[in-house]
Z-matrix of the N, CA and C atoms (Angstrom, degrees):
N
C 1 1.462
C 2 1.528 1 108.65
N 3 1.297 2 114.20 1 137.69
C 4 1.462 3 120.30 2 177.22
C 5 1.525 4 110.06 3 -59.53
N 6 1.334 5 115.44 4 129.51
C 7 1.463 6 119.10 5 176.63
C 8 1.521 7 110.50 6 -60.76
N 9 1.343 8 116.29 7 -38.35
C 10 1.456 9 120.28 8 -179.61
C 11 1.522 10 111.04 9 -67.03
N 12 1.304 11 117.83 10 -44.03
C 13 1.465 12 121.73 11 179.53
C 14 1.529 13 110.26 12 -64.13
N 15 1.302 14 116.21 13 -42.74
C 16 1.468 15 120.83 14 178.26
C 17 1.531 16 110.28 15 -63.24
N 18 1.331 17 116.33 16 -44.19
C 19 1.462 18 120.52 17 178.94
C 20 1.533 19 110.18 18 -63.51
N 21 1.330 20 117.19 19 -42.44
C 22 1.461 21 119.52 20 177.72
C 23 1.530 22 109.77 21 -58.55
N 24 1.316 23 118.10 22 -46.98
C 25 1.464 24 121.39 23 -179.66
C 26 1.525 25 111.90 24 -58.61
N 27 1.314 26 116.21 25 -40.13
C 28 1.470 27 119.93 26 177.73
C 29 1.528 28 110.91 27 -66.42
N 30 1.337 29 116.91 28 -42.39
C 31 1.467 30 120.38 29 178.78
C 32 1.523 31 110.33 30 -64.98
N 33 1.332 32 117.50 31 -42.27
C 34 1.471 33 120.93 32 178.94
C 35 1.528 34 109.35 33 -56.97
N 36 1.310 35 116.15 34 -50.73
C 37 1.468 36 120.63 35 -178.18
C 38 1.528 37 111.44 36 -63.62
N 39 1.323 38 117.13 37 -40.13
C 40 1.462 39 119.03 38 -177.23
C 41 1.526 40 112.10 39 -69.93
N 42 1.324 41 118.41 40 -24.24
C 43 1.466 42 121.65 41 178.90
C 44 1.530 43 112.78 42 -82.16
N 45 1.312 44 118.47 43 -20.11
C 46 1.465 45 120.80 44 -172.03
C 47 1.533 46 114.26 45 -61.21
N 48 1.325 47 120.10 46 -42.60
C 49 1.473 48 117.80 47 178.17
C 50 1.530 49 112.77 48 -58.05
N 51 1.335 50 117.47 49 -40.12
C 52 1.473 51 120.01 50 -179.94
C 53 1.524 52 110.84 51 -67.68
N 54 1.326 53 117.40 52 -39.96
C 55 1.466 54 118.91 53 176.10
C 56 1.522 55 110.19 54 -59.06
N 57 1.304 56 116.22 55 -45.96
C 58 1.464 57 119.86 56 179.87
C 59 1.510 58 112.66 57 -62.17
N 60 1.333 59 116.96 58 -43.35
C 61 1.472 60 119.73 59 -179.87
C 62 1.524 61 111.60 60 -63.61
N 63 1.327 62 117.69 61 -43.12
C 64 1.464 63 120.03 62 -179.71
C 65 1.524 64 110.32 63 -66.57
N 66 1.317 65 117.80 64 -45.61
C 67 1.470 66 120.28 65 -179.92
C 68 1.528 67 111.41 66 -61.61
N 69 1.332 68 117.02 67 -42.09
C 70 1.464 69 119.81 68 179.99
C 71 1.528 70 112.64 69 -72.00
N 72 1.338 71 117.86 70 -17.27
C 73 1.468 72 121.44 71 -179.95
C 74 1.532 73 112.61 72 -82.41
N 75 1.327 74 117.65 73 -11.57
C 76 1.467 75 119.81 74 179.61
C 77 1.526 76 108.40 75 -69.02
N 78 1.322 77 118.03 76 120.22
C 79 1.467 78 119.76 77 178.57
C 80 1.537 79 110.73 78 -59.69
N 81 1.310 80 116.03 79 129.36
C 82 1.470 81 121.95 80 -174.52
C 83 1.522 82 113.33 81 -57.53
N 84 1.319 83 117.16 82 -27.04
C 85 1.469 84 120.59 83 -178.29
C 86 1.524 85 112.76 84 -91.57
N 87 1.335 86 117.36 85 3.25
C 88 1.471 87 120.06 86 -173.21
C 89 1.526 88 113.71 87 -116.91
N 90 1.326 89 118.63 88 23.97
C 91 1.464 90 120.20 89 -178.47
C 92 1.522 91 112.52 90 -61.76
N 93 1.321 92 117.78 91 -25.83
C 94 1.475 93 121.32 92 -179.91
C 95 1.525 94 112.63 93 -84.65
N 96 1.341 95 117.83 94 -6.66
C 97 1.462 96 120.86 95 -176.70
C 98 1.527 97 111.16 96 -59.17
N 99 1.311 98 115.82 97 136.85
C 100 1.462 99 122.96 98 170.18
C 101 1.521 100 107.49 99 -145.01
N 102 1.338 101 117.50 100 134.94
C 103 1.459 102 119.46 101 -176.42
C 104 1.527 103 113.53 102 -72.53
N 105 1.318 104 116.74 103 -15.89
C 106 1.457 105 122.50 104 -178.93
C 107 1.520 106 107.07 105 -153.43
N 108 1.321 107 117.01 106 151.96
C 109 1.465 108 120.51 107 -177.25
C 110 1.526 109 112.84 108 -58.65
N 111 1.328 110 117.91 109 -26.08
C 112 1.471 111 120.55 110 179.33
C 113 1.525 112 112.49 111 -90.58
N 114 1.301 113 117.19 112 -4.29
C 115 1.471 114 121.25 113 -178.87
C 116 1.523 115 110.32 114 -82.76
N 117 1.300 116 115.43 115 150.97
C 118 1.458 117 122.37 116 173.79
C 119 1.525 118 108.51 117 -71.59
N 120 1.321 119 116.64 118 143.16
C 121 1.464 120 119.48 119 178.97
C 122 1.530 121 110.79 120 -68.79
N 123 1.318 122 115.35 121 157.38
C 124 1.467 123 121.14 122 178.97
C 125 1.525 124 111.11 123 -58.21
N 126 1.332 125 116.68 124 -43.78
C 127 1.461 126 119.96 125 179.70
C 128 1.518 127 112.21 126 -63.12
N 129 1.328 128 116.19 127 -40.12
C 130 1.463 129 119.45 128 179.28
C 131 1.520 130 112.10 129 -69.65
N 132 1.339 131 117.79 130 -35.60
C 133 1.470 132 119.87 131 174.74
C 134 1.529 133 110.66 132 -64.37
N 135 1.314 134 116.15 133 -45.29
C 136 1.465 135 119.90 134 178.49
C 137 1.527 136 110.49 135 -60.71
N 138 1.327 137 115.73 136 -42.03
C 139 1.469 138 120.15 137 -179.72
C 140 1.524 139 110.14 138 -66.84
N 141 1.322 140 117.84 139 -35.81
C 142 1.462 141 119.68 140 177.62
C 143 1.520 142 110.56 141 -59.02
N 144 1.326 143 117.21 142 -40.66
C 145 1.464 144 119.69 143 177.68
C 146 1.527 145 110.79 144 -60.62
N 147 1.331 146 116.33 145 -43.78
C 148 1.466 147 120.18 146 178.55
C 149 1.525 148 110.92 147 -63.74
N 150 1.320 149 116.47 148 -41.23
C 151 1.464 150 120.98 149 -179.28
C 152 1.534 151 111.38 150 -67.89
N 153 1.319 152 116.92 151 -36.87
C 154 1.462 153 118.75 152 178.36
C 155 1.526 154 110.73 153 -67.47
N 156 1.322 155 117.73 154 -39.83
C 157 1.466 156 119.93 155 176.44
C 158 1.525 157 110.17 156 -63.40
N 159 1.336 158 117.22 157 -42.06
C 160 1.470 159 120.96 158 177.17
C 161 1.524 160 110.79 159 -61.37
N 162 1.325 161 116.20 160 -40.26
C 163 1.464 162 120.82 161 -178.99
C 164 1.527 163 111.95 162 -65.39
N 165 1.322 164 117.37 163 -32.81
C 166 1.456 165 119.61 164 177.36
C 167 1.525 166 111.84 165 -66.89
N 168 1.322 167 116.89 166 -33.27
C 169 1.467 168 119.89 167 174.03
C 170 1.530 169 108.91 168 -63.86
N 171 1.327 170 115.74 169 -46.74
C 172 1.471 171 120.89 170 178.38
C 173 1.529 172 110.44 171 -58.01
N 174 1.319 173 117.02 172 -41.45
C 175 1.458 174 121.79 173 178.96
C 176 1.526 175 111.34 174 -56.55
N 177 1.327 176 116.31 175 -47.90
C 178 1.465 177 119.45 176 -178.68
C 179 1.523 178 112.15 177 -69.47
N 180 1.314 179 117.45 178 -29.28
C 181 1.463 180 120.83 179 -179.03
C 182 1.526 181 113.15 180 -82.73
N 183 1.348 182 117.36 181 -33.64
C 184 1.469 183 120.23 182 -170.27
C 185 1.527 184 114.85 183 -125.56
N 186 1.327 185 117.37 184 -1.20
C 187 1.466 186 121.91 185 -176.17
C 188 1.527 187 112.41 186 60.59
N 189 1.304 188 115.94 187 25.00
C 190 1.457 189 120.74 188 176.27
C 191 1.518 190 109.28 189 -158.82
N 192 1.309 191 113.24 190 159.00
C 193 1.455 192 121.19 191 172.55
C 194 1.514 193 106.01 192 -122.88
N 195 1.313 194 116.25 193 123.78
C 196 1.464 195 121.37 194 174.54
C 197 1.529 196 106.16 195 -104.52
N 198 1.336 197 114.83 196 94.53
C 199 1.462 198 119.87 197 -175.67
C 200 1.519 199 109.54 198 -76.23
N 201 1.311 200 115.20 199 121.03
C 202 1.454 201 122.19 200 176.07
C 203 1.525 202 107.34 201 -132.98
N 204 1.312 203 115.42 202 139.99
C 205 1.453 204 118.92 203 177.64
C 206 1.526 205 108.27 204 -75.32
N 207 1.312 206 115.14 205 113.01
C 208 1.464 207 120.61 206 177.64
C 209 1.515 208 107.86 207 -106.17
N 210 1.319 209 116.78 208 143.39
C 211 1.472 210 118.40 209 179.46
C 212 1.530 211 110.64 210 -63.68
N 213 1.318 212 114.35 211 141.43
C 214 1.460 213 117.93 212 -179.74
C 215 1.523 214 109.67 213 -81.59
N 216 1.317 215 115.49 214 154.56
C 217 1.464 216 119.45 215 174.37
C 218 1.527 217 110.90 216 -61.13
N 219 1.293 218 116.00 217 158.68
C 220 1.467 219 121.81 218 -179.40
C 221 1.525 220 112.83 219 -76.25
N 222 1.326 221 117.21 220 -24.39
C 223 1.468 222 118.69 221 -174.83
C 224 1.528 223 111.79 222 -112.36
N 225 1.328 224 114.39 223 146.89
C 226 1.460 225 120.95 224 176.01
C 227 1.530 226 110.08 225 -60.83
N 228 1.305 227 116.40 226 -37.96
C 229 1.466 228 120.96 227 179.93
C 230 1.527 229 111.11 228 -60.50
N 231 1.335 230 117.11 229 -41.57
C 232 1.467 231 120.37 230 179.42
C 233 1.529 232 111.57 231 -67.11
N 234 1.320 233 117.01 232 -33.57
C 235 1.467 234 120.20 233 176.70
C 236 1.526 235 109.73 234 -66.10
N 237 1.329 236 116.88 235 -46.14
C 238 1.471 237 121.23 236 178.84
C 239 1.522 238 109.87 237 -60.02
N 240 1.313 239 117.40 238 -45.33
C 241 1.467 240 121.29 239 -179.95
C 242 1.528 241 111.04 240 -60.61
N 243 1.331 242 116.76 241 -44.07
C 244 1.468 243 120.74 242 179.05
C 245 1.526 244 110.53 243 -62.89
N 246 1.326 245 116.51 244 -43.51
C 247 1.461 246 119.92 245 179.42
C 248 1.528 247 110.14 246 -61.31
N 249 1.313 248 116.15 247 -53.13
C 250 1.462 249 120.01 248 -175.05
C 251 1.524 250 111.89 249 -62.03
N 252 1.311 251 117.26 250 -38.04
C 253 1.461 252 121.09 251 178.47
C 254 1.529 253 110.93 252 -63.97
N 255 1.325 254 116.55 253 -47.24
C 256 1.467 255 120.12 254 -179.25
C 257 1.522 256 111.59 255 -68.53
N 258 1.332 257 117.53 256 -40.85
C 259 1.463 258 120.60 257 -179.95
C 260 1.528 259 110.83 258 -62.48
N 261 1.310 260 115.99 259 -40.29
C 262 1.473 261 120.18 260 178.58
C 263 1.528 262 110.64 261 -67.04
N 264 1.327 263 116.64 262 -44.96
C 265 1.463 264 120.65 263 179.80
C 266 1.525 265 110.65 264 -63.14
N 267 1.323 266 116.81 265 -40.71
C 268 1.463 267 119.76 266 177.79
C 269 1.526 268 110.43 267 -60.84
N 270 1.325 269 118.01 268 -46.02
C 271 1.466 270 120.94 269 179.95
C 272 1.526 271 111.03 270 -59.87
N 273 1.320 272 116.63 271 -40.46
C 274 1.468 273 120.42 272 177.95
C 275 1.525 274 111.06 273 -63.94
N 276 1.323 275 116.80 274 -45.64
C 277 1.472 276 121.30 275 179.99
C 278 1.535 277 110.27 276 -65.48
N 279 1.331 278 116.49 277 -41.59
C 280 1.460 279 121.07 278 -179.76
C 281 1.529 280 110.58 279 -60.30
N 282 1.311 281 117.27 280 -40.90
C 283 1.469 282 121.26 281 -179.49
C 284 1.527 283 111.55 282 -63.08
N 285 1.336 284 116.86 283 -22.50
C 286 1.456 285 120.55 284 -177.08
C 287 1.516 286 115.42 285 -95.80
N 288 1.344 287 118.27 286 2.91
C 289 1.469 288 117.97 287 -179.23
C 290 1.518 289 110.56 288 -97.56
N 291 1.320 290 115.02 289 157.83
C 292 1.460 291 120.70 290 178.99
C 293 1.530 292 110.07 291 -107.09
N 294 1.331 293 115.38 292 -179.76
C 295 1.460 294 120.36 293 -177.40
C 296 1.524 295 112.31 294 -62.04
N 297 1.318 296 117.14 295 -36.31
C 298 1.465 297 119.91 296 179.45
C 299 1.529 298 110.08 297 -63.06
N 300 1.312 299 117.23 298 -43.99
C 301 1.466 300 120.53 299 178.56
C 302 1.528 301 110.12 300 -64.43
N 303 1.325 302 118.41 301 -40.35
C 304 1.464 303 123.26 302 -179.65
C 305 1.534 304 110.52 303 -58.34
N 306 1.321 305 116.34 304 -32.38
C 307 1.470 306 121.70 305 -178.89
C 308 1.534 307 113.75 306 -96.47
N 309 1.326 308 117.41 307 3.54
C 310 1.466 309 121.40 308 -179.10
C 311 1.527 310 110.92 309 -64.73
N 312 1.344 311 117.41 310 137.27
C 313 1.462 312 119.96 311 173.99
C 314 1.533 313 110.44 312 -64.45
N 315 1.320 314 114.96 313 145.82
C 316 1.465 315 121.14 314 -179.63
C 317 1.522 316 108.79 315 -145.64
N 318 1.329 317 114.84 316 167.39
C 319 1.471 318 120.70 317 -178.03
C 320 1.517 319 111.23 318 -133.18
N 321 1.320 320 114.29 319 148.63
C 322 1.465 321 123.15 320 171.22
C 323 1.522 322 105.43 321 -109.12
N 324 1.337 323 115.58 322 120.89
C 325 1.459 324 121.44 323 -175.39
C 326 1.523 325 108.59 324 -119.03
N 327 1.328 326 115.10 325 127.70
C 328 1.469 327 120.44 326 -179.76
C 329 1.521 328 107.25 327 -137.13
N 330 1.325 329 115.91 328 128.36
C 331 1.461 330 119.39 329 -178.83
C 332 1.512 331 112.49 330 62.19
N 333 1.316 332 116.55 331 30.34
C 334 1.459 333 121.28 332 179.30
C 335 1.516 334 114.77 333 79.71
N 336 1.328 335 117.28 334 -2.55
C 337 1.464 336 122.32 335 -178.25
C 338 1.523 337 110.90 336 -110.25
N 339 1.325 338 116.07 337 139.26
C 340 1.451 339 120.34 338 174.61
C 341 1.524 340 107.69 339 -74.35
N 342 1.316 341 115.64 340 119.71
C 343 1.455 342 121.25 341 -178.12
C 344 1.514 343 113.70 342 -103.87
N 345 1.326 344 116.90 343 -18.57
C 346 1.453 345 120.60 344 -176.13
C 347 1.516 346 107.44 345 -158.14
N 348 1.307 347 117.06 346 133.10
C 349 1.457 348 121.95 347 171.29
C 350 1.520 349 107.67 348 -128.35
N 351 1.297 350 115.02 349 138.30
C 352 1.453 351 121.25 350 178.26
C 353 1.523 352 107.34 351 -169.24
N 354 1.314 353 116.66 352 -160.65
C 355 1.458 354 120.82 353 177.31
C 356 1.528 355 109.54 354 -92.86
N 357 1.310 356 115.63 355 161.67
C 358 1.461 357 120.02 356 174.35
C 359 1.527 358 109.50 357 -57.05
N 360 1.315 359 116.90 358 -39.67
C 361 1.471 360 120.99 359 177.30
C 362 1.528 361 110.80 360 -54.98
N 363 1.319 362 117.48 361 -50.85
C 364 1.465 363 120.87 362 -178.68
C 365 1.521 364 111.76 363 -62.99
N 366 1.324 365 116.72 364 -40.47
C 367 1.464 366 119.68 365 178.20
C 368 1.529 367 110.90 366 -62.70
N 369 1.316 368 116.59 367 -45.08
C 370 1.468 369 119.54 368 -178.71
C 371 1.519 370 110.74 369 -60.22
N 372 1.316 371 117.23 370 -48.44
C 373 1.463 372 119.71 371 179.13
C 374 1.526 373 110.95 372 -63.79
N 375 1.323 374 116.85 373 -44.54
C 376 1.463 375 119.97 374 -179.74
C 377 1.513 376 112.59 375 -60.24
N 378 1.332 377 116.34 376 -42.99
C 379 1.458 378 119.73 377 179.56
C 380 1.520 379 110.97 378 -68.51
N 381 1.334 380 118.16 379 -40.19
C 382 1.464 381 119.30 380 178.69
C 383 1.531 382 110.17 381 -61.36
N 384 1.322 383 117.18 382 -44.84
C 385 1.468 384 119.55 383 179.30
C 386 1.525 385 110.69 384 -63.01
N 387 1.319 386 117.51 385 -41.29
C 388 1.466 387 120.77 386 178.56
C 389 1.525 388 110.49 387 -63.90
N 390 1.312 389 117.12 388 -39.97
C 391 1.462 390 121.09 389 179.29
C 392 1.528 391 111.19 390 -65.45
N 393 1.324 392 117.39 391 -40.95
C 394 1.462 393 120.31 392 177.22
C 395 1.528 394 109.24 393 -62.53
N 396 1.319 395 116.46 394 -41.51
C 397 1.467 396 120.85 395 177.00
C 398 1.533 397 111.14 396 -58.30
N 399 1.331 398 116.92 397 -49.11
C 400 1.470 399 119.97 398 -178.56
C 401 1.525 400 112.19 399 -69.22
N 402 1.321 401 117.07 400 -31.28
C 403 1.460 402 119.95 401 173.74
C 404 1.519 403 109.71 402 -62.59
N 405 1.327 404 117.11 403 -40.29
C 406 1.459 405 121.11 404 176.93
C 407 1.518 406 111.83 405 -62.82
N 408 1.332 407 116.74 406 -42.51
C 409 1.463 408 120.03 407 175.75
C 410 1.520 409 110.02 408 -57.60
N 411 1.316 410 115.44 409 -49.55
C 412 1.458 411 120.66 410 -176.88
C 413 1.532 412 110.77 411 -62.89
N 414 1.316 413 117.47 412 -39.12
C 415 1.465 414 119.36 413 -179.52
C 416 1.530 415 110.71 414 -65.32
N 417 1.332 416 117.45 415 -30.38
C 418 1.472 417 120.41 416 177.50
C 419 1.525 418 112.19 417 -71.19
N 420 1.306 419 118.22 418 -19.09
C 421 1.467 420 122.85 419 177.47
C 422 1.528 421 112.11 420 -81.38
N 423 1.321 422 117.76 421 -22.57
C 424 1.465 423 120.86 422 -166.66
C 425 1.526 424 113.98 423 -59.70
N 426 1.313 425 118.94 424 -52.05
C 427 1.471 426 119.70 425 -178.63
C 428 1.525 427 112.00 426 -62.54
N 429 1.336 428 119.61 427 -47.59
C 430 1.472 429 118.41 428 178.51
C 431 1.536 430 112.99 429 -59.96
N 432 1.337 431 117.16 430 -23.91
C 433 1.464 432 120.65 431 177.48
C 434 1.524 433 111.73 432 -83.65
N 435 1.322 434 117.00 433 -6.21
C 436 1.454 435 119.79 434 -177.30
C 437 1.512 436 113.30 435 95.07
N 438 1.334 437 116.86 436 7.37
C 439 1.459 438 120.86 437 179.73
C 440 1.518 439 110.90 438 -94.11
N 441 1.302 440 115.67 439 -177.33
C 442 1.452 441 122.53 440 178.60
C 443 1.526 442 108.35 441 -117.23
N 444 1.327 443 115.44 442 139.36
C 445 1.459 444 120.65 443 -179.66
C 446 1.521 445 108.70 444 -83.14
N 447 1.330 446 117.12 445 119.71
C 448 1.467 447 119.23 446 179.90
C 449 1.523 448 111.26 447 -77.89
N 450 1.307 449 115.51 448 163.48
C 451 1.458 450 120.76 449 171.92
C 452 1.529 451 107.47 450 -62.04
N 453 1.326 452 115.56 451 135.75
C 454 1.469 453 119.81 452 178.20
C 455 1.527 454 107.86 453 -116.35
N 456 1.333 455 117.80 454 -71.11
C 457 1.462 456 120.99 455 175.49
C 458 1.513 457 111.90 456 -105.09
N 459 1.282 458 115.37 457 3.70
C 460 1.448 459 123.27 458 179.83
C 461 1.499 460 107.17 459 173.78
N 462 1.306 461 117.65 460 -175.36
C 463 1.468 462 120.63 461 -177.85
C 464 1.533 463 112.18 462 -59.35
N 465 1.319 464 114.84 463 153.06
C 466 1.464 465 121.20 464 171.69
C 467 1.527 466 106.94 465 -116.80
N 468 1.317 467 116.95 466 176.96
C 469 1.458 468 120.35 467 176.79
C 470 1.515 469 112.26 468 -66.25
N 471 1.346 470 116.83 469 -15.55
C 472 1.463 471 121.52 470 -178.94
C 473 1.518 472 113.58 471 -108.20
N 474 1.322 473 117.92 472 -14.63
C 475 1.454 474 121.42 473 -171.14
C 476 1.532 475 108.73 474 -144.13
N 477 1.324 476 116.28 475 117.25
C 478 1.458 477 120.99 476 -178.53
C 479 1.521 478 112.44 477 -70.24
N 480 1.342 479 115.51 478 -11.78
C 481 1.456 480 118.72 479 178.94
C 482 1.511 481 114.65 480 84.68
N 483 1.320 482 117.29 481 5.59
C 484 1.474 483 119.03 482 -178.79
C 485 1.504 484 111.67 483 -88.74
């Protein structure tokens, strides 16, 4: 087994509790919240995380991601459910691939145009890093929305992490 693929799988799994805690911390009535008119809304950031997890499943199944803007669910609960379902399915699919698949060329397609080509390995790492970035954005919204910031890599001012 590829050391890199194995390490990625471990990192994916270790990040999942924090993703779940941040998504569940979004106040259900604050999906429209944005700290600035140019900022993405909390609901749209949460939905982006769910969509990125869904796209990783598509990547493993089709060697491509066809990014399309899909409307987000109306409820925070539905966003969390979509995220958790896709994240779990991705982990299951990832466990079943071999080194050859990990190195397979793949494409990111948006608006009918290929915007990025690389290996499945590069896409997985790139998407995980992007998801961590967006999780950080979303966690910065929580207190101004009236929510509590959960422990992510350690305690927060709202959560001792125990």
